[in-house]
C-alpha positions as CSV (number, residue, x, y, z in Angstrom):
1,M,-14.0,-15.1,-9.1
2,N,-16.3,-12.4,-10.3
3,Q,-14.3,-9.2,-10.6
4,E,-17.1,-7.2,-9.2
5,I,-16.8,-9.2,-6.0
6,I,-13.1,-8.6,-5.9
7,N,-13.6,-4.8,-6.4
8,L,-16.3,-4.8,-3.7
9,Y,-14.0,-6.5,-1.2
10,D,-11.2,-4.1,-2.1
11,E,-13.5,-1.2,-1.3
12,Y,-14.5,-2.9,2.0
13,T,-10.9,-3.3,3.1
14,H,-9.6,0.1,1.9
15,A,-12.5,2.7,2.0
16,P,-13.5,1.1,4.3
17,L,-17.1,0.0,4.2
18,E,-18.9,-1.1,7.3
19,R,-19.2,-4.8,7.4
20,R,-23.0,-4.9,7.3
21,I,-23.0,-2.8,4.2
22,F,-20.3,-4.9,2.6
23,L,-22.3,-8.1,3.3
24,A,-25.6,-6.6,2.0
25,R,-23.9,-5.6,-1.3
26,L,-22.2,-9.0,-1.6
27,A,-25.6,-10.7,-1.1
28,E,-26.9,-8.5,-3.9
29,I,-24.3,-9.7,-6.3
30,T,-24.4,-13.4,-5.3
31,G,-28.2,-13.5,-5.0
32,S,-28.7,-14.3,-1.3
33,M,-27.1,-13.7,2.1
34,T,-26.6,-17.5,2.3
35,A,-24.5,-17.5,-0.9
36,A,-22.6,-14.3,0.3
37,L,-21.6,-16.0,3.7
38,A,-20.6,-19.1,1.8
39,L,-18.3,-17.1,-0.4
40,L,-16.8,-15.0,2.5
41,P,-14.1,-17.6,3.5
42,L,-12.5,-17.3,0.1
43,L,-12.3,-13.6,0.3
44,E,-11.0,-13.2,3.9
45,T,-7.6,-14.0,4.9
46,R,-6.4,-17.4,6.3
47,Q,-3.1,-16.6,8.1
48,V,-1.9,-20.0,9.1
49,H,-3.1,-21.8,6.0
50,A,-0.5,-20.0,3.7
51,Q,2.4,-20.0,6.2
52,Q,5.6,-20.8,4.1
53,I,8.2,-20.8,6.8
54,V,7.3,-22.0,10.3
55,P,8.3,-19.7,13.2
56,T,10.4,-22.6,14.6
57,D,12.5,-23.1,11.5
58,E,15.9,-24.1,12.7
59,R,17.8,-22.1,10.2
60,L,16.6,-18.8,11.7
61,I,16.5,-16.8,14.9
62,A,13.1,-15.1,15.2
63,E,12.0,-13.0,18.1
64,R,9.6,-10.3,19.3
65,T,11.2,-7.2,20.6
66,M,10.8,-3.5,20.4
67,Y,12.7,-0.3,19.5
68,K,12.4,3.2,20.7
69,G,10.3,5.2,18.3
70,A,9.6,8.9,18.0
71,T,6.2,8.8,19.8
72,A,6.3,5.3,21.5
73,D,8.0,2.1,22.0
74,I,7.5,0.2,18.7
75,K,6.9,-3.6,18.9
76,C,8.5,-5.5,16.2
77,Y,9.1,-9.0,14.9
78,I,12.7,-9.8,13.9
79,A,13.9,-12.8,11.8
80,V,17.6,-13.3,10.9
81,P,19.6,-16.4,9.7
82,K,21.6,-18.1,12.4
83,G,25.4,-17.1,12.4
84,S,27.4,-14.0,12.9
85,E,27.5,-12.6,9.4
86,K,26.6,-8.9,9.1
87,L,23.5,-8.5,6.8
88,P,21.5,-5.8,5.2
89,A,18.5,-4.9,7.3
90,V,15.1,-4.6,5.7
91,L,11.9,-3.1,7.3
92,V,8.8,-5.1,6.4
93,I,5.9,-2.7,6.5
94,H,2.6,-4.3,7.0
95,E,-0.8,-3.8,5.3
96,N,-3.7,-2.0,6.9
97,R,-4.3,-5.2,8.9
98,G,-1.3,-4.5,11.1
99,L,1.5,-6.9,12.1
100,N,0.0,-10.3,11.6
101,A,1.1,-13.8,11.0
102,H,1.4,-13.3,7.3
103,I,3.7,-10.3,7.5
104,E,5.9,-12.3,10.1
105,D,6.0,-15.1,7.6
106,V,7.2,-12.6,5.0
107,A,9.9,-11.5,7.4
108,R,11.1,-15.1,7.8
109,R,11.2,-15.4,3.9
110,L,13.4,-12.4,3.8
111,A,15.7,-13.7,6.5
112,L,16.2,-17.0,4.6
113,A,17.1,-14.8,1.6
114,G,20.1,-13.4,3.6
115,F,18.6,-10.4,5.3
116,L,18.0,-9.0,8.8
117,A,14.2,-8.6,8.6
118,I,12.5,-6.2,11.0
119,A,8.7,-6.0,10.9
120,P,7.5,-3.1,13.1
121,D,3.9,-3.0,14.5
122,L,3.1,0.5,13.6
123,L,-0.1,0.3,15.6
124,S,2.0,0.2,18.8
125,P,1.3,3.7,19.8
126,L,-2.4,2.7,19.9
127,G,-1.8,-0.5,21.9
128,G,-0.6,-2.9,19.1
129,T,-2.3,-4.9,16.3
130,P,-5.6,-6.5,17.5
131,T,-6.6,-9.9,16.5
132,N,-9.6,-8.7,14.7
133,E,-8.9,-7.4,11.2
134,D,-11.7,-5.0,11.1
135,S,-10.4,-3.4,14.4
136,A,-7.0,-3.1,12.9
137,R,-8.2,-1.3,9.8
138,E,-10.1,1.1,12.1
139,L,-6.9,1.8,14.2
140,I,-4.8,2.3,11.1
141,G,-7.2,5.2,10.2
142,K,-6.5,6.8,13.5
143,L,-2.6,6.9,13.1
144,V,-1.1,10.3,12.5
145,A,0.9,10.0,9.2
146,V,3.8,12.2,10.2
147,D,4.3,10.3,13.5
148,T,4.2,7.0,11.7
149,V,6.9,8.1,9.4
150,R,8.9,9.3,12.3
151,N,8.5,5.9,13.9
152,L,9.7,4.2,10.7
153,I,12.8,6.6,10.5
154,A,13.5,5.4,14.1
155,G,13.3,1.8,12.7
156,I,15.9,2.6,10.1
157,E,18.2,3.8,12.9
158,Y,17.5,0.8,14.9
159,G,18.3,-1.4,11.8
160,T,21.5,0.5,11.1
161,K,22.9,-0.2,14.6
162,H,21.6,-3.7,15.1
163,Q,24.4,-6.1,16.0
164,R,23.7,-8.3,12.8
165,S,23.4,-5.3,10.5
166,N,25.9,-4.2,7.9
167,G,24.7,-0.7,8.3
168,K,22.4,-0.5,5.3
169,V,18.7,-0.6,5.7
170,G,15.9,-1.0,3.0
171,A,12.2,-1.2,3.2
172,V,9.5,-3.3,1.6
173,G,5.8,-2.6,2.0
174,F,2.5,-4.0,1.1
175,C,-0.7,-2.1,0.3
176,W,-0.9,0.5,3.1
177,G,2.7,-0.4,3.9
178,G,3.7,0.2,0.2
179,G,2.3,3.7,0.6
180,M,4.4,4.1,3.7
181,V,7.6,3.1,1.8
182,G,6.8,6.0,-0.5
183,E,6.4,8.3,2.5
184,L,9.6,7.0,4.0
185,A,11.5,7.5,0.7
186,V,10.7,11.2,0.7
187,N,11.4,11.7,4.4
188,A,14.5,9.6,5.1
189,S,17.7,10.2,3.3
190,T,19.1,7.1,5.2
191,L,16.9,4.7,3.3
192,G,19.0,2.5,1.2
193,A,16.3,1.0,-1.1
194,G,12.6,0.8,-1.2
195,V,10.2,-1.8,-2.6
196,V,6.6,-0.9,-3.1
197,Y,3.8,-3.5,-3.5
198,Y,0.6,-1.8,-4.8
199,G,0.9,1.1,-2.5
200,R,-0.3,4.7,-3.1
201,Q,2.2,7.2,-4.5
202,P,3.7,10.1,-2.4
203,K,2.8,13.6,-3.2
204,L,4.4,14.6,-6.5
205,T,5.7,17.9,-5.0
206,E,7.9,15.8,-2.7
207,V,9.5,13.4,-5.3
208,D,12.6,15.6,-5.5
209,K,13.4,14.6,-1.9
210,I,13.7,10.9,-2.8
211,S,17.3,9.6,-2.7
212,A,16.8,5.8,-2.4
213,P,16.3,3.6,-5.5
214,L,12.7,2.3,-5.8
215,L,11.1,-0.9,-7.1
216,L,7.5,-0.2,-7.8
217,Q,5.3,-3.3,-8.3
218,Y,1.6,-2.9,-9.2
219,A,-1.4,-5.1,-10.0
220,G,-2.8,-4.6,-13.4
221,L,-6.5,-4.7,-12.2
222,D,-5.9,-2.3,-9.3
223,T,-7.5,0.8,-10.8
224,R,-7.7,2.5,-7.5
225,I,-3.8,2.7,-7.0
226,N,-2.9,2.5,-10.7
227,E,-4.4,5.9,-11.6
228,G,-1.5,7.5,-9.8
229,I,1.2,5.7,-11.7
230,P,1.7,7.9,-14.8
231,A,2.0,11.1,-12.9
232,F,4.4,9.6,-10.4
233,E,6.6,8.0,-13.0
234,E,6.7,11.3,-15.0
235,A,7.8,13.1,-11.7
236,L,10.4,10.5,-11.1
237,K,11.8,10.8,-14.6
238,K,11.8,14.6,-14.4
239,A,13.7,14.5,-11.1
240,Q,16.1,11.9,-12.5
241,K,15.5,9.3,-9.7
242,K,16.4,5.6,-9.9
243,Y,13.4,3.5,-10.2
244,T,11.9,0.4,-11.9
245,V,8.2,-0.1,-12.3
246,H,6.4,-3.4,-13.0
247,V,2.7,-3.8,-13.6
248,Y,1.6,-7.4,-13.5
249,D,-1.2,-7.8,-16.0
250,G,-4.5,-9.5,-15.0
251,V,-3.9,-9.7,-11.3
252,N,-5.6,-7.9,-8.3
253,H,-4.4,-5.7,-5.6
254,A,-2.8,-7.8,-2.9
255,F,-1.7,-10.4,-5.4
256,N,1.3,-11.2,-3.2
257,N,-0.8,-12.1,-0.1
258,D,-1.1,-15.9,-0.1
259,T,-3.5,-15.8,2.9
260,S,-6.2,-14.3,0.6
261,P,-7.2,-17.0,-1.9
262,A,-9.4,-14.8,-4.1
263,R,-6.7,-12.3,-4.9
264,Y,-3.4,-14.2,-4.6
265,N,-1.7,-15.0,-7.9
266,K,1.1,-17.4,-7.5
267,Q,2.9,-16.7,-10.7
268,A,2.9,-12.9,-10.2
269,A,3.8,-13.2,-6.5
270,E,6.8,-15.5,-7.2
271,L,8.1,-13.2,-10.0
272,A,7.7,-10.1,-7.9
273,W,9.5,-11.7,-5.0
274,Q,12.4,-12.8,-7.2
275,R,12.7,-9.1,-8.3
276,T,12.4,-7.9,-4.7
277,I,15.2,-10.1,-3.5
278,A,17.5,-9.2,-6.4
279,F,16.8,-5.4,-6.1
280,L,17.5,-5.5,-2.3
281,Q,20.7,-7.5,-2.8
282,Q,21.9,-5.1,-5.5
283,H,21.5,-2.0,-3.4
284,L,22.1,-3.1,0.1
285,K,24.8,-5.7,0.0
286,V,28.3,-4.3,0.9
C-alpha cells in the first residue's frame, strides 16, 4: 500500500485528525471519495478476523475481573493456563484504542506461552473502553498520565499477589501502551521486565530511575517514534541500564497488530513475539 496513505492513517490515529479531515485527505490521495471509502476497510482494524486463540480455548482460564487501582477500580481481562503452577505475571498494556478483542487475544497468546496475563482497561476511570475506536482515542487523551501510571503500579501489586503468580511481574505494551511501559519503568522499581512495541520514549532525565531490563522493538518506517531512539539509547548506555533494541526494517508502526491488514507484517511480528517470550522467560521465571 502507498506509504503516504499509511502515514496519513498513522497521523489520523495518533495526532489525532478528525475523521472528516482524514477522509478528505485520503480522497485527495486516492483520487475520489469513492476510492477512499473502498480502501478504508484495509486500513481499519478487524478484531475478530485476526483472532489467533479463541476465548473458549480449553487449555486456558480466561475471565473479566477488576483490581483496586489508585484512582478507581480497574477492569481487566485475565488469561492463564489451566493448572496450579505458579507463573510470572505480565501486564498487557493496550494501544490508544483501549482494551479490545485484539489485546485480549494477545493476553491469551501470552498465557499459552506460560504466563499469567493481565490486560487492564486503563480507560476504567472514564467508564471503560467504548466499542467505537474514535471514541476510545478521544478518551485516551483525557487520561491524567500520572494517575494512569499509578493505576498500572497497582496492577503490578495485583499481579504480584495473584494466587497463580510466582511473585514476579513484567509488562508488554503496544503503541500508546508501549509508551506506558516506559513510564512504568521509570516509576516502578517493582517492575521485573518491560517490553516496548513502537512506543514513545520516557523523559531522558528519568532514565536513571529505570531498574527493569527493557526490550525495545521499533518499526523501521515509524519516523514519528524513531526520532527519539538515538537519544534514549545514549541515555540508557550512560546510565548503564540493561536493554536490547531491535528495529525491524521496512515495516510500519503497529506491525504486530494483525487486525490491521495494511500495517501488519507477519515476519516481523513473529520474530518480535519470539524475542518477547524469550526475554520475559529470561527475566521473570524463578
